[in-house]
C-alpha positions as CSV (number, residue, x, y, z in Angstrom):
1,M,162.8,15.1,-22.3
2,R,162.6,17.0,-26.0
3,A,162.0,20.8,-26.3
4,S,161.4,22.8,-28.9
5,L,162.2,26.5,-29.2
6,I,160.0,28.6,-31.6
7,Q,161.7,31.5,-32.2
8,L,158.9,33.9,-33.7
9,S,160.0,36.9,-36.1
10,V,157.5,40.0,-34.8
11,D,157.6,42.9,-37.1
12,A,156.1,46.1,-36.9
13,S,153.8,45.3,-40.1
14,D,152.5,41.8,-38.0
15,T,148.9,42.9,-35.7
16,A,148.9,40.8,-32.4
17,D,146.1,38.0,-33.9
18,E,148.1,37.2,-36.6
19,R,151.2,36.3,-33.9
20,R,148.6,34.5,-32.0
21,R,146.8,32.5,-34.8
22,R,150.9,32.4,-36.0
23,A,152.5,30.8,-33.0
24,A,149.1,28.7,-32.3
25,S,149.9,26.7,-35.0
26,L,153.7,26.2,-34.6
27,V,152.7,25.3,-31.3
28,R,150.3,23.0,-32.6
29,D,153.1,20.9,-34.7
30,R,155.0,20.4,-32.2
31,A,152.4,17.0,-30.9
32,G,155.3,14.6,-29.7
33,D,157.5,17.2,-28.2
34,D,156.6,17.5,-23.9
35,L,158.2,21.1,-23.1
36,V,157.2,24.2,-26.4
37,V,159.6,27.9,-25.1
38,L,157.9,30.4,-27.3
39,P,159.6,34.0,-26.8
40,E,158.8,37.5,-24.2
41,L,155.7,39.4,-25.5
42,W,155.3,38.1,-28.8
43,A,151.5,38.8,-29.2
44,A,152.2,42.5,-28.4
45,G,156.3,43.6,-29.6
46,A,158.7,43.9,-26.5
47,W,159.1,47.3,-28.3
48,S,156.1,48.7,-29.0
49,Y,155.7,50.5,-26.1
50,D,152.8,52.9,-27.6
51,G,150.7,49.8,-27.4
52,W,151.3,48.3,-24.6
53,D,147.8,49.9,-23.2
54,R,145.9,48.7,-26.0
55,D,147.1,45.5,-26.4
56,A,147.2,44.6,-22.2
57,E,144.9,41.7,-21.7
58,A,144.1,39.6,-18.7
59,L,145.6,36.3,-17.4
60,D,142.8,34.6,-19.2
61,G,142.2,37.0,-22.0
62,P,143.5,36.2,-26.1
63,T,147.0,35.4,-25.8
64,A,146.5,32.5,-23.0
65,E,142.9,31.6,-25.0
66,A,144.6,30.3,-27.3
67,M,148.1,29.5,-26.1
68,S,145.5,26.8,-23.4
69,A,144.1,25.5,-26.6
70,A,147.9,25.3,-28.4
71,A,148.9,23.2,-25.1
72,R,146.1,21.3,-25.5
73,G,145.9,20.6,-28.6
74,A,149.5,19.6,-29.1
75,G,149.6,17.9,-26.0
76,V,152.1,19.6,-24.9
77,W,153.8,21.4,-21.5
78,L,153.7,25.0,-22.9
79,H,155.7,28.1,-22.0
80,A,153.6,31.0,-23.9
81,G,156.7,33.4,-23.7
82,S,154.8,36.8,-21.6
83,L,152.3,38.9,-22.4
84,V,151.5,42.4,-20.8
85,E,149.0,41.6,-18.0
86,R,146.7,44.3,-16.6
87,D,146.5,43.7,-13.0
88,R,142.5,44.0,-11.6
89,D,144.3,47.9,-10.4
90,G,144.8,48.8,-13.6
91,T,148.9,48.2,-13.4
92,L,150.9,46.4,-16.7
93,Y,152.8,43.6,-15.9
94,N,155.4,41.6,-18.1
95,T,153.7,37.8,-17.0
96,A,155.2,34.4,-17.9
97,L,153.1,32.1,-18.4
98,L,153.3,28.1,-18.4
99,F,150.5,25.4,-19.1
100,D,150.5,22.0,-18.8
101,P,149.6,19.3,-21.7
102,A,146.1,19.4,-20.4
103,G,145.9,23.7,-21.3
104,D,145.9,24.6,-17.6
105,L,147.6,27.4,-16.3
106,R,150.2,25.2,-14.0
107,G,152.3,29.1,-12.7
108,H,153.1,32.6,-13.6
109,Y,156.2,35.3,-13.0
110,R,155.5,38.6,-13.0
111,K,159.1,39.4,-14.7
112,I,160.9,41.8,-11.6
113,H,163.7,42.9,-13.3
114,R,162.6,45.5,-16.0
115,Y,164.3,47.1,-18.8
116,G,164.5,51.1,-20.3
117,F,166.3,52.2,-17.2
118,D,163.7,55.9,-16.7
119,T,162.1,54.7,-20.3
120,G,160.0,52.1,-21.5
121,E,159.3,48.7,-19.4
122,A,160.9,50.6,-15.9
123,T,158.0,53.4,-16.3
124,L,155.0,51.8,-17.6
125,M,155.8,48.8,-15.7
126,G,154.6,47.0,-12.0
127,G,157.1,44.9,-11.2
128,G,157.1,41.2,-10.0
129,H,157.8,40.3,-7.0
130,D,158.2,36.6,-6.4
131,I,160.5,33.9,-8.0
132,V,158.4,31.0,-9.8
133,T,159.3,27.7,-10.0
134,V,157.2,24.8,-11.3
135,P,156.9,21.0,-10.9
136,T,156.9,19.3,-13.7
137,D,156.2,15.8,-15.4
138,F,160.3,16.0,-16.1
139,G,161.6,18.3,-13.6
140,V,160.9,21.6,-11.8
141,V,161.4,24.5,-14.3
142,G,161.9,27.8,-13.1
143,L,160.6,31.2,-14.4
144,A,162.6,34.1,-15.4
145,V,162.6,36.7,-18.4
146,C,164.9,38.5,-21.2
147,Y,166.9,41.1,-18.8
148,D,166.6,39.5,-15.6
149,L,169.1,36.9,-17.1
150,R,171.5,40.0,-15.7
151,F,170.5,39.2,-12.3
152,P,172.4,36.7,-10.8
153,E,170.4,36.4,-7.2
154,L,167.2,35.7,-8.6
155,F,168.9,32.8,-10.8
156,R,170.4,31.7,-7.5
157,G,166.8,31.8,-6.2
158,L,165.5,29.3,-8.4
159,L,167.8,26.8,-8.1
160,D,166.9,27.1,-4.3
161,A,163.4,26.9,-5.2
162,G,164.5,23.6,-7.0
163,A,164.9,24.5,-10.2
164,E,166.6,21.8,-13.0
165,L,165.9,23.8,-15.7
166,I,164.9,27.3,-16.6
167,V,162.7,29.0,-19.4
168,V,164.1,32.7,-20.3
169,P,161.5,34.5,-23.0
170,A,163.0,37.0,-24.3
171,A,163.7,40.1,-26.9
172,W,167.3,40.5,-26.6
173,P,168.9,43.9,-29.0
174,A,170.9,42.7,-31.7
175,A,173.2,45.3,-30.8
176,R,173.9,42.7,-27.7
177,L,173.8,39.4,-28.9
178,G,177.6,39.2,-27.8
179,H,176.2,39.8,-24.2
180,W,173.3,37.1,-24.6
181,R,175.4,34.4,-25.6
182,L,177.5,34.4,-22.5
183,L,174.5,35.1,-19.7
184,T,172.3,32.0,-21.2
185,R,175.7,30.3,-20.8
186,T,177.0,31.3,-17.7
187,R,173.6,31.3,-15.8
188,A,173.8,27.3,-16.8
189,L,177.1,26.5,-15.2
190,E,176.3,28.8,-12.7
191,E,173.4,26.7,-11.5
192,Q,174.0,23.3,-12.5
193,V,170.9,23.5,-14.5
194,F,169.5,23.2,-18.4
195,L,169.0,26.8,-19.6
196,L,166.5,26.9,-22.5
197,A,166.3,30.8,-23.6
198,C,164.1,31.8,-26.5
199,C,164.3,34.8,-28.3
200,A,162.5,36.8,-30.9
201,T,163.8,37.9,-33.8
202,G,162.3,40.8,-36.3
203,T,162.6,44.4,-36.3
204,H,159.5,46.7,-34.4
205,G,159.4,49.3,-32.1
206,G,162.8,50.4,-34.0
207,M,164.8,47.3,-32.4
208,R,166.1,44.8,-34.1
209,Q,166.2,41.5,-32.0
210,A,168.7,39.2,-31.7
211,G,167.5,35.7,-32.6
212,H,170.0,33.2,-31.5
213,S,167.3,31.4,-29.1
214,V,169.8,28.7,-26.8
215,V,169.6,25.6,-25.3
216,A,172.5,25.3,-22.7
217,D,173.4,22.4,-20.8
218,P,174.7,22.4,-16.7
219,W,178.1,22.5,-18.2
220,G,177.2,25.0,-19.9
221,T,178.0,24.2,-23.1
222,V,175.4,24.9,-25.7
223,L,173.2,22.3,-27.1
224,R,171.5,24.2,-29.4
225,E,171.9,27.5,-31.4
226,A,168.9,29.2,-33.6
227,G,170.4,31.7,-36.3
228,P,169.0,35.3,-36.8
229,D,166.0,34.8,-38.5
230,A,162.6,32.5,-38.0
231,E,162.8,28.8,-37.3
232,T,162.0,26.0,-34.6
233,V,165.2,24.7,-32.8
234,T,164.5,21.0,-31.0
235,V,166.8,19.2,-28.5
236,D,166.8,16.7,-26.5
237,C,167.8,17.6,-23.1
238,D,168.7,14.7,-20.1
239,M,167.4,15.4,-16.9
240,T,169.8,12.6,-15.1
241,E,172.5,14.8,-16.5
242,V,171.4,17.4,-13.6
243,S,171.9,15.4,-10.6
244,R,175.2,13.8,-12.5
245,I,176.9,17.0,-13.0
246,R,176.0,18.4,-9.8
247,T,177.5,15.2,-8.0
248,E,180.6,15.1,-10.2
249,L,181.2,18.5,-9.4
250,P,179.5,19.6,-6.3
251,V,180.1,23.8,-6.7
252,L,176.4,23.9,-4.9
253,R,177.1,21.7,-2.0
254,D,179.8,24.1,-1.2
255,R,178.7,27.2,-0.7
256,V,179.5,29.5,2.1
257,L,177.7,33.0,1.9
258,S,174.0,33.6,0.4
259,V,172.1,36.6,-0.1
260,E,168.8,37.5,1.0
261,A,165.7,38.4,-0.8
262,P,165.2,42.2,-1.1
263,E,161.9,43.2,1.6
264,G,159.3,42.6,-0.7
265,H,160.4,39.2,-2.8
266,R,159.9,36.1,-2.0
267,V,160.3,32.4,-2.9
268,R,157.2,30.4,-3.7
269,W,156.7,26.9,-5.6
270,H,153.5,25.9,-7.6
271,A,151.4,21.7,-6.9
272,V,151.1,20.0,-9.3
273,T,147.3,19.7,-8.8
274,G,145.1,22.4,-9.9
275,S,144.2,24.5,-13.2
276,A,146.0,28.1,-11.2
277,A,148.9,29.5,-10.0
278,G,149.6,29.4,-6.3
279,G,151.6,27.7,-3.5
280,A,153.7,27.5,-0.7
281,V,155.7,31.0,0.7
282,R,158.8,30.6,2.3
């Protein structure tokens, strides 16, 4: 499985339309890949809180429309990072989107863990409730976003829902790059999955983003890591390594303790057929 992480530069001088055009062009350049990944909130800006209400959109809004067309044009599975979603009741969510090669939306995930403590995302957005995995041509993909990396119980939930590969779009602060490097490797190692973490670069809202997008394998080995500036990282992942490593070092089989999801949270997965998110709950 060939995957590309497009590490977009998201700067204060860009407009959302300019970012959409640039992202779509870069995705179309990746024809021949299996999976392409974009960062967190790249259209609106993850640190530009004051513009979120203005830039919020529905799941069929301009960003989703542009990314659907780009996925279809390139013939790739596209994890379009995340956008500021406005629900019908007016609530804003940080929502990740996964499109198939036909451009159909096959899964979306509302970020559960909101960053900011008493400011920003934590106060301006609602929190998601679903742990989401999506079957694809190359394996079951689990969805998480940025700050979620600090919460291992979410990743254990994704594992229990069948994840073999977890995608994490981010706008991680450059000041905590060391945490980013540690947590991405750790989550791959402890769940014995491939972890693809695509982080934005550039500065906006007064925050310098880390870049250093990374692909780690089920041993926790970094296969590729980007630098601090805009670039595309491409890597070939042998998905058979997931089952091989889980057999060779069967730590997941030896689990004894489990933690129930908090009330109001649940695990769900999506059927392969159909163009919108849906599926069973357990």
